[in-house]
N, C-alpha and C positions, 0 to 999 in steps of 0.2 A: 356878720361873720359867716364864712362859708363852711358848712358842716360836713363832716365825714370825708375829709380829704387827706388826713395824715394818719398813717398807721403807727401805733405805739404799742409796745409790748411791755408788760409789767410782771414782776413776780406775783403769783396769785396764792396758791395754796400748796403746801408740801410738795416741792419739786415740780410744780406746774407753772405755766405762764398763762396770762390772759392778754389777748390782743384785741384792741378796740381802735376805732377810727375817730380821730379828733379833728377839730377845725384846722385848716391851713394856718400856719404861723403860731400854733399853740406850743407852749413850752411847759409841759406838765412837770410838776416837781413832787408835791405830796399826793398820795392817793390813799383812799380808804374804801374797801368794799363792804357794803351792807348786804350780806347774803340773804337776810330775811326779806328785804324789799327788792333784791336783785338790782341794786343801783351801785354804780361806782362814782364816788365823789373825788374830785381832783382839784388841786390848786394849779393855777396857770400864771407863771411869772411873765409870760409874754404879753398877755392881755390884762394882767392884774385882776383876775376873777377867781371865784370859786364856782365850779360847775358840777353838774351830774350828767351821767349817761347811763342808759340801761345796759346790762351786761350783754344783751343781744345787739346793742347798737341801734335800736329802732327809735330812740328818743333821747334828746339831750336838752338841757336847760341851764342857763346861767342862774346861779342861786344868789350870789353877791357880786356886784360890779362897781361898788362905790367905796371910797376911803380905804383902798388896799394898795400897799406898796410891796410888790414882789412876795405874795403869799407863799408860804412854804409848807409846813406840816399840817395835816388834817387827820381827824379821827372821828369815827361814827360810833353811835351807841344804839344797836338794834333793839334794845329793850325799851327805849323811850321814843323811838321813831325818828 
């Protein structure tokens, strides 16, 4: 997967937006920002994965890439990590 090639803008916090660069071909659907860890988790219906990226865009990782069929919503709980 080619990283940091697609610019995506998401609603972030009270009348603000967050812009991150995602892999080419990514189709982000659900997003969740963990402000404690500084990570944005997203579901990708194009690659059928759940992935994370730092809010600065310096690191990304696929968290789950098996047994998913068009993953949609996602939520994080910063209290449990």
